[in-house]
C-alpha positions, 0 to 999 in steps of 0.5 A: 038697196038700190042707189038713186044718185044721178050719174057722174060720168058717161062711159062709152064701150065699143067692142066684140067678144073680149069686151062682152065677156068682161063688160061688168069687170071694165065697168067696175074698173072704170068707176074705180078710176072715174067714180060712179054711178055712171050712164053707160052706152055699150055697143058690144057682142060676140063677133061684132064688127065696126062696119058690117052686120054680123051673125053669130049662130041665130042672132044678128047685129048691125055694125057698131057704126050703124047701131042705135048708140050714136043718136043717144050719144047726142042727147042730154045730159052732158057728162064727163065722157070716157070711151074705150074702143077695142076688138077692132078687126073682125071686119077683116074676116067678114070680108071688109077691106082695111080702108073701109074699116079705118073709115068706120073706126074714124067715124066713131072717133069723130062722133065721140070727139064732138062730145069731148070724150077722152078716148082710148083705142086698142090696136090690133094684137099684131104680134099674137096674129103673126105668131099663128101658125097656118094650122092654128089659123085655119082651126080658129078661123073655121070656129069663129068665122066659118064662112070666111076663106081668107088665107092666113097670109091675106088676113095678116096682110090686111091686119097690118094695114089696119094696124098701121092705119090706127097708128096714123089715125091716132097721130092725126085725131089725137086719141090714145092708142094702146099696143096689146102685148102677146102675153095677154092672149090665148092660143087663138091670138085674139082672145084675152086669157081668162085669168088675165082679164083684170090685169089686162083692162087695168093696164088699158084703163090706166091710159085714161088721164086723170083730172082730179087727185085721188081717183086710182084703181085703189079707189072703191072696191065695193064690187057688190055695187057693181052686181046686176040688178037687171042685165041689159038687152040689145036695143035691136037685134034679129033672131032667125031673121026676125027683128027684136026690139028693147027699150033702153036703158035696159040694164041696171047695176045696184049702184044705180048705173044704167046700161044701154046696149046697142 
């Protein structure tokens, strides 16, 4: 039976592969913490970048900052809003300079703060990135970013600038910055181990402040309500260069949560 309860909050989820693979898990954990059902606006996707359009195999997506999420964010109803920005850094391997990346992330944060959102941003997993050998770096770069020819040293150098830039940005923009420890990541240095995803996201989402007593991760454990009634589809993407559109919200969970995917 599908719930028809109105949304209790709005969840904004921005990220790339890690968040795409764990979208339902993150939704479940956030609703354990903040209650549900929710209105979810998600700009996710494998290889997704904040400032640049990207192409993965035959599918193309705009950069997160250029997606259709932002006009929807400004529409009613006004709900308690929680935003998670993660997987920052793909722009580096697509050739963008650190200053441009930071500008795009700051723009996203500015739009979210206009909605009084509580924001958690994950910093780049610098220790894991720096631990990559030349051989491992080249191997995974060729798999995930086949058109990139940046050397390991140049990639690490740019990543350090973005890493420090996010620290400075958190200080002046007053959002929570989460430092990612190497223990969470697999051999490529950027993707979370499959078996560690739940613990990883629980640790991140614990950074969100609680405004009422009693809401914890030990809240509702009814995962059945967090199963898909209808899986979300992208509002806009290209396939072999051909634009494809889908009305939003396009996804729905059994608890009544509606998902718009951009």
